[in-house]
Structure formats: C-alpha cells, structure tokens
C-alpha positions as CSV (number, residue, x, y, z in Angstrom):
1,M,-24.1,2.5,37.1
2,S,-24.6,3.8,33.7
3,H,-21.6,4.2,31.3
4,P,-21.3,5.6,27.6
5,R,-21.8,3.2,24.9
6,A,-19.4,2.3,22.1
7,P,-19.8,4.9,19.2
8,D,-21.7,3.7,16.1
9,L,-20.9,4.1,12.5
10,D,-23.1,4.5,9.6
11,N,-21.9,3.7,5.6
12,Q,-18.9,5.3,5.7
13,Y,-19.5,6.0,1.7
14,R,-23.2,7.2,2.0
15,S,-22.2,9.4,5.2
16,D,-19.0,11.2,4.1
17,R,-20.1,14.2,2.9
18,V,-17.0,15.5,1.3
19,L,-16.5,12.5,-0.5
20,Q,-20.2,12.6,-1.9
21,T,-19.4,16.3,-2.9
22,W,-16.3,15.7,-4.6
23,L,-18.0,13.2,-6.7
24,Q,-20.7,15.2,-7.9
25,Q,-17.9,18.0,-8.7
26,H,-15.0,16.3,-10.3
27,L,-15.8,12.8,-12.1
28,P,-18.2,12.3,-15.3
29,V,-21.5,10.8,-14.6
30,A,-20.6,7.7,-16.5
31,V,-17.6,7.0,-14.3
32,R,-19.2,7.9,-11.2
33,E,-22.4,5.5,-12.1
34,A,-19.8,2.8,-13.1
35,I,-18.1,2.7,-9.8
36,E,-20.4,3.8,-7.0
37,A,-22.1,0.2,-6.2
38,D,-18.7,-0.7,-5.4
39,L,-17.9,2.4,-3.1
40,D,-21.3,1.7,-1.6
41,A,-20.2,-1.9,-0.6
42,L,-16.7,-0.9,0.6
43,G,-18.6,1.7,2.6
44,A,-20.8,-1.0,4.3
45,Q,-17.7,-3.3,4.6
46,A,-16.2,-0.6,6.4
47,V,-18.6,-0.5,9.0
48,Q,-18.7,-4.3,9.4
49,A,-15.1,-4.7,9.7
50,W,-15.3,-2.0,12.6
51,Q,-17.9,-3.9,14.5
52,D,-15.9,-7.4,13.9
53,A,-12.9,-5.7,15.4
54,R,-14.6,-4.7,18.4
55,S,-15.9,-8.3,19.3
56,R,-12.3,-10.0,18.7
57,T,-9.3,-10.6,20.5
58,P,-6.3,-8.5,18.6
59,Q,-4.2,-10.6,16.4
60,K,-0.4,-10.5,15.3
61,P,1.4,-12.4,12.4
62,L,3.8,-15.6,13.9
63,L,6.8,-16.4,12.3
64,T,7.5,-20.2,12.8
65,Q,11.6,-20.5,11.5
66,W,11.9,-24.3,11.9
67,D,9.6,-27.1,11.5
68,A,9.3,-30.4,14.3
69,W,12.3,-32.1,12.5
70,G,14.7,-28.9,12.2
71,E,13.9,-28.0,8.7
72,R,14.3,-24.3,8.3
73,I,10.8,-23.3,6.9
74,D,9.9,-19.6,7.8
75,R,6.3,-19.8,7.7
76,I,4.8,-16.6,8.2
77,E,1.0,-16.9,9.6
78,S,-0.6,-13.9,9.0
79,T,-4.1,-12.6,10.6
80,S,-7.4,-13.6,9.7
81,V,-8.2,-10.2,8.1
82,W,-4.9,-10.4,6.1
83,Q,-5.9,-13.9,4.9
84,Q,-8.8,-12.3,3.1
85,G,-6.8,-9.4,2.2
86,P,-6.1,-10.8,-1.7
87,A,-9.8,-11.7,-2.1
88,M,-10.8,-7.7,-0.9
89,A,-8.2,-6.3,-3.4
90,A,-8.9,-8.4,-6.4
91,R,-12.9,-7.9,-6.0
92,Y,-12.8,-4.5,-5.7
93,A,-10.0,-3.6,-7.8
94,L,-7.7,-2.0,-5.3
95,V,-4.9,-2.1,-7.6
96,A,-6.5,-3.0,-11.0
97,A,-8.5,0.0,-11.1
98,G,-5.5,2.1,-11.3
99,H,-4.3,0.6,-14.3
100,D,-7.7,0.3,-16.1
101,P,-7.9,2.1,-19.6
102,Q,-11.7,2.2,-19.0
103,H,-12.0,5.4,-17.0
104,G,-8.6,7.2,-18.8
105,E,-7.6,9.9,-16.6
106,F,-10.1,9.2,-13.8
107,A,-8.5,5.9,-13.2
108,R,-6.5,6.9,-10.5
109,C,-9.2,8.8,-8.8
110,D,-11.3,5.7,-9.0
111,Q,-8.6,3.3,-7.5
112,F,-7.6,5.9,-4.7
113,L,-11.5,6.4,-3.8
114,R,-12.0,2.7,-3.3
115,V,-8.5,2.3,-1.0
116,Y,-9.8,5.6,0.8
117,L,-13.0,3.4,1.9
118,H,-11.0,0.1,2.4
119,H,-8.1,1.2,4.4
120,I,-9.0,1.4,7.8
121,A,-11.0,-2.1,7.7
122,S,-7.8,-3.7,5.9
123,E,-5.8,-4.0,8.9
124,F,-2.7,-1.9,6.8
125,H,-3.2,-4.8,4.1
126,T,-2.9,-1.6,1.9
127,C,0.7,-1.6,2.8
128,P,1.5,-4.4,0.5
129,L,-1.1,-3.5,-2.1
130,A,0.7,-0.1,-2.5
131,M,3.8,-1.4,-3.6
132,T,2.1,-4.0,-5.8
133,D,0.5,-0.8,-7.4
134,G,4.2,0.6,-7.4
135,A,5.5,-2.4,-8.8
136,A,3.2,-2.6,-11.8
137,T,4.0,1.3,-12.4
138,A,7.6,0.8,-12.3
139,L,7.6,-2.2,-14.7
140,K,5.9,-0.6,-17.3
141,A,7.8,2.4,-17.0
142,S,11.0,0.4,-17.2
143,G,9.9,-0.8,-21.0
144,N,11.2,-4.3,-20.0
145,R,8.6,-6.5,-21.9
146,A,9.8,-10.0,-20.5
147,L,8.9,-8.8,-16.9
148,I,5.9,-6.8,-17.7
149,E,4.5,-9.9,-19.4
150,R,5.2,-12.0,-16.7
151,A,4.4,-9.9,-13.7
152,L,1.8,-7.1,-14.8
153,P,-1.1,-9.5,-15.3
154,R,-0.6,-11.0,-11.8
155,L,-0.1,-7.6,-9.9
156,T,-3.3,-6.0,-11.6
157,A,-5.3,-9.5,-11.3
158,R,-8.9,-9.2,-10.5
159,D,-9.0,-13.1,-9.7
160,P,-7.6,-13.5,-6.0
161,G,-6.3,-17.1,-7.2
162,Q,-4.0,-14.9,-9.9
163,L,-3.2,-12.1,-7.7
164,W,0.4,-11.3,-6.7
165,L,1.8,-9.0,-4.2
166,S,5.0,-7.2,-4.3
167,G,7.6,-6.0,-2.1
168,Q,9.8,-3.1,-2.4
169,W,13.0,-4.1,-0.6
170,M,15.3,-1.0,0.0
171,T,16.0,-0.4,3.6
172,E,19.4,-1.9,4.9
173,L,21.4,-1.1,8.1
174,M,23.7,1.5,6.4
175,G,21.6,2.2,3.2
176,G,18.4,3.8,4.9
177,S,17.7,7.2,3.3
178,D,21.0,7.4,2.4
179,V,20.6,4.4,-0.2
180,G,23.8,5.0,-1.7
181,N,25.2,3.1,1.1
182,S,23.4,-0.2,0.6
183,E,25.6,-3.1,0.7
184,T,23.5,-6.0,-0.8
185,E,25.6,-7.3,-3.9
186,A,24.5,-9.1,-6.8
187,R,26.7,-11.7,-8.1
188,R,26.8,-13.9,-11.5
189,D,26.4,-17.8,-11.0
190,E,28.3,-20.5,-13.0
191,L,25.5,-20.2,-15.4
192,G,25.4,-16.5,-15.6
193,Q,22.5,-15.9,-13.6
194,W,22.1,-12.8,-11.0
195,R,21.9,-13.7,-7.3
196,L,21.6,-11.3,-4.4
197,Y,23.5,-11.5,-1.4
198,G,23.1,-9.0,1.5
199,R,20.3,-8.2,4.5
200,K,17.5,-6.4,4.0
201,W,16.6,-4.6,7.3
202,F,13.0,-3.4,6.7
203,T,10.5,-5.4,4.0
204,S,6.8,-5.2,4.8
205,A,5.8,-7.6,2.0
206,V,7.7,-10.6,2.7
207,I,4.7,-12.3,2.1
208,G,4.3,-11.4,-1.4
209,E,5.1,-13.3,-4.6
210,M,7.7,-10.8,-5.9
211,A,9.9,-7.9,-4.9
212,L,11.9,-5.1,-6.6
213,T,15.1,-4.6,-4.9
214,L,18.3,-2.6,-5.2
215,A,21.4,-4.3,-5.2
216,R,25.2,-3.4,-6.3
217,P,26.4,-5.6,-9.1
218,Q,29.8,-7.1,-8.2
219,G,32.8,-4.8,-8.9
220,A,30.7,-1.6,-9.4
221,A,31.5,1.6,-8.2
222,E,30.1,3.0,-4.7
223,G,27.2,5.4,-4.6
224,A,23.7,5.4,-5.4
225,D,24.2,5.5,-8.9
226,A,26.1,2.3,-9.2
227,L,22.9,0.7,-7.7
228,A,20.7,-1.6,-10.0
229,M,17.2,-2.5,-9.6
230,F,16.4,-6.1,-9.9
231,Y,13.3,-8.3,-9.9
232,L,12.8,-11.3,-8.0
233,E,10.0,-13.9,-7.1
234,T,10.3,-14.9,-3.5
235,R,9.8,-18.6,-4.0
236,D,10.9,-21.2,-6.6
237,A,8.8,-23.6,-8.7
238,E,8.5,-25.9,-5.9
239,G,7.4,-23.3,-3.5
240,R,10.5,-23.0,-1.4
241,W,12.0,-19.8,-0.6
242,N,14.2,-18.3,-3.2
243,G,17.5,-17.9,-1.3
244,I,15.6,-15.8,1.5
245,L,16.0,-16.1,5.2
246,V,13.3,-14.5,7.6
247,D,15.5,-13.5,10.4
248,R,12.5,-12.1,12.6
249,L,9.2,-10.2,12.4
250,K,9.5,-6.6,13.6
251,D,7.9,-5.6,17.2
252,K,6.6,-2.6,16.4
253,L,5.0,0.4,18.2
254,G,1.8,0.4,15.9
255,T,0.5,-1.6,12.6
256,H,1.0,-5.0,14.6
257,E,-1.2,-6.6,12.0
258,L,1.3,-6.1,9.4
259,P,4.4,-8.6,8.9
260,T,7.5,-6.3,8.8
261,A,10.5,-8.8,8.6
262,E,14.2,-8.4,8.4
263,I,15.8,-10.6,5.7
264,H,18.8,-12.2,4.6
265,L,19.2,-12.7,0.8
266,D,21.6,-15.9,0.5
267,G,21.8,-16.4,-3.3
268,A,18.3,-14.9,-4.2
269,L,18.2,-15.6,-7.9
270,A,17.0,-12.2,-9.4
271,T,16.7,-10.4,-12.8
272,P,18.0,-6.8,-13.5
273,V,15.0,-4.6,-14.7
274,G,16.8,-2.3,-16.6
275,G,20.6,-1.9,-16.8
276,L,23.2,-2.7,-14.1
277,D,23.4,1.0,-12.6
278,H,20.8,4.0,-12.0
279,G,18.5,1.6,-10.1
280,V,17.6,4.5,-7.9
281,R,15.9,6.0,-11.0
282,L,14.1,3.1,-12.1
283,I,12.6,2.6,-8.9
284,A,11.4,6.2,-8.6
285,P,8.0,5.5,-10.2
286,M,7.2,2.9,-7.3
287,L,8.2,5.4,-4.7
288,N,5.8,8.0,-6.1
289,V,2.6,5.9,-6.3
290,T,3.7,4.7,-2.9
291,R,3.7,8.1,-1.4
292,T,0.3,8.8,-3.0
293,W,-0.9,5.6,-1.0
294,N,0.4,6.8,2.3
295,A,-1.3,10.3,1.7
296,V,-4.7,8.9,1.1
297,C,-4.4,6.1,3.6
298,A,-3.6,8.9,6.2
299,L,-6.6,11.1,4.8
300,A,-8.5,7.7,5.6
301,T,-7.3,7.9,9.2
302,M,-8.2,11.4,9.6
303,R,-11.8,10.8,8.4
304,R,-12.4,7.6,10.5
305,C,-11.0,9.9,13.6
306,I,-13.5,12.4,12.9
307,A,-16.1,10.0,12.5
308,L,-15.7,8.1,15.8
309,A,-15.3,11.3,17.6
310,T,-18.5,12.9,16.2
311,A,-20.6,10.1,16.9
312,Y,-19.5,9.6,20.3
313,A,-20.2,13.3,20.8
314,R,-23.7,12.6,20.1
315,Q,-24.2,10.3,22.8
316,R,-21.8,11.1,25.4
317,E,-23.5,13.8,27.9
318,A,-21.8,16.0,30.3
319,F,-23.6,18.9,32.2
320,G,-26.8,17.7,31.4
321,R,-26.7,17.5,27.5
322,P,-24.6,15.7,24.9
323,L,-20.9,16.8,24.1
324,I,-22.2,17.9,20.5
325,E,-24.1,20.6,22.0
326,H,-21.2,22.2,24.1
327,P,-19.8,25.0,21.6
328,L,-16.2,24.4,22.5
329,H,-16.3,20.9,22.0
330,V,-18.2,21.7,18.6
331,A,-15.2,24.2,18.0
332,T,-12.7,21.6,18.5
333,L,-14.5,19.1,15.9
334,A,-14.9,21.9,13.4
335,D,-11.1,22.5,13.1
336,M,-10.5,18.6,12.7
337,Q,-13.3,18.7,10.1
338,A,-11.7,22.0,8.0
339,E,-8.1,20.3,8.0
340,F,-9.8,17.0,6.9
341,E,-11.3,18.6,4.1
342,V,-8.8,20.7,2.8
343,A,-6.3,17.5,3.2
344,F,-9.1,15.6,1.3
345,Q,-9.2,18.0,-1.6
346,L,-5.2,18.2,-2.1
347,V,-5.0,14.4,-1.9
348,M,-7.6,13.5,-4.4
349,H,-5.9,16.6,-6.4
350,V,-2.7,14.7,-6.6
351,T,-4.7,11.4,-7.6
352,H,-6.2,13.2,-10.6
353,L,-2.9,14.5,-11.7
354,L,-1.3,11.3,-11.2
355,G,-3.9,9.7,-13.9
356,R,-3.5,12.7,-16.2
357,G,0.2,12.3,-16.2
358,E,-0.3,8.7,-17.0
359,H,-2.4,9.0,-19.7
360,G,-0.7,11.7,-21.4
361,L,-3.1,14.7,-20.6
362,A,-0.9,16.5,-18.3
363,S,0.3,19.9,-18.7
364,A,3.7,21.0,-18.2
365,R,2.3,22.8,-15.2
366,E,0.7,19.8,-14.0
367,S,3.6,17.4,-14.0
368,A,5.7,19.9,-12.3
369,L,3.0,20.4,-9.9
370,L,2.8,16.4,-9.3
371,R,6.5,16.3,-8.8
372,L,6.6,18.7,-6.3
373,L,3.9,17.0,-4.4
374,T,5.2,13.5,-4.6
375,P,9.0,14.2,-4.0
C-alpha cells in the first residue's frame, strides 16, 4: 500500500518570492549585497533543521534541583538545538545586526530578515534573543553609562563565548498585565546594595546571564509608577545562582523546548537602571522591540505553514491528480498566501520604521505610526 511522502522544502531564502521581491524594492544594493550570503546560509540551515527535526525524538529541557549530596543546584539542561543557539546567534548576528551602525536605518531590516529565516529552525531560541535585543535597547535608552559599558558589548557580541542572553522578568501571580500589582520588593542590605525578594511566575530566559526586572523599593507607594527597573546578573563571580531559586519549569501546551520557569528571588543582588520609580517607562523600549520580534516570528511561522502545505499539495494525489491541480484547494492556498503577503509588507515596514527612529530619521508621522503599531 502506498502512502504520501513527507513534504520537502527548498532553500527558504531562495524559494521565498515575497522576500526576494521585498529585498529588490526596499534595500539599497550595497546593503543587499552585504547580507545576501548570510541570508542564503540561513535559508539552507532552515531546511537542514527541518530534516534533522524529522529524524530525532523531540526533546524537552530538564531541571535538576538537587545533586546527589543534597545540595541545591537548579541545573537546567536545554535541548541540543538550544545548546547550539548562542553560536548561531553570534555567527549570524541575530542581535548584533540590529545595533550595527554600518547599515544605518536599514540595520533593523537586516536583523529581522535574519530572524525571519532562522526562527522556525531555532526551537523558539528566538525568545531569549528577543529579550536580549530588548535589553540592549532599553539600556541604551536609559543612559546608564556603567551598565551600558558592562552589558551592551556582551548582549551584541558576535563571539559565542562572549554573548550574553537577557531575561525580561515582569510577570507575577498578582502583577500580570496589571503590572502595578507586582509584589517583588527591593531592599538595601547592610552595605547599601539593593537585593530583590519575590516570586516571578513566568520567566522565559532564566538560562541567560542577566535580566531586567521590575521591583518596588521598600517603603515606596503602591501602583505601577512606584516600580523601579533593576539590572541583575543571574550568577555571581563563582558561577552560583545570584539569590535565584528555580521552583519549576512550566509544563506548557506548546513551545516545549523553551525552558520557561517559575522562580523565587531571595536576596538577588541588583542595580537600579534609572531612578527608583517609573520602571515601566524605562522598560518600555524593551517591550516595543520584543513585540516586533513576536510579529516577525509569527510571520515566519505563517511562511513555513504555507511552504509545507504547498509542498504537500504538489505530491499528494486525490481523484487522480495532485491537490495543487484542484481549484478549491488552490483557492485555499491562495487565500493563505494573500494574508501572508499583506502581513509581510506590514511587519517589514515596522522594522524599517524602527530603524529610522533609532537613527533619528523618522518624521513625526513615522514616529506616531511606529507607536501605534507597537503599542
């Protein structure tokens, strides 16, 4: 008995007509020529990752809280693809490209084209990369020179041995979308250093080297305006957790490879990024960047779904001919393609607006439009 073959994918850069057309219409020749080799390599790597995923057993991260001698270690073992993530991020400048002045207003376009091609192959490693990019952006906007000099070269490194990942730790049991209800408290110790105490209920980059987080300074008023944004490094100089206890990894419906944790902060050493209030305002640049990443990654998922559906339709036969020759099936694929193409134009326009704004080139109308599209 015959059965249909699994769909085959071509190089996801070369076979993407919408992407190729956009490059020709919107990027200067010099920028296009500078990045096309990396885009082509990412397109090939996406196909290889698809083939590899089909031939191995799905993996999940593993949390080991205690060693054999009863010591609390909270060791998180990530999947094999995630272990390769920093090398991929550094090699293809998935964060660094967005902060490289070489391409000016097109730096963000360059970066997000790379992310678009890499996302599906990454097993959602783009999640901590998004927060890493957001942290770099928020630190630059803060003007805190000491923290910028400490963290920015690491957040945007092109050497995997130097690259840092950052978390964005906001969500709590009571302070979710209503962030003003956050209960994490910042207290000064006997040396005058700030230490954080509280529970963060949803942290998607606890494996990273640092995080930006919100906490209420001891004695501060209630409400969102009294929250401060803090910078913390997840481990101390000896490699031990910095006052962080990993309670568990979330058992989620999807994104199984992504180690999302519930954590307790029990005296985590931290540094205020700005003043001791208006932390939500300070962290907003991070949120705007991560929203753009989310849109680009959703776009990449749309593209992959259509690519697989189209490839399958070419080889699956029904009623004596391939599905791709049945008008109703073609109409369904065409509807999906039309929605994708509109989304592609919108999302890539947002990336260009972001780049123009960051390089001081955006008009008042463009700035307002970017604010509207990344609320």
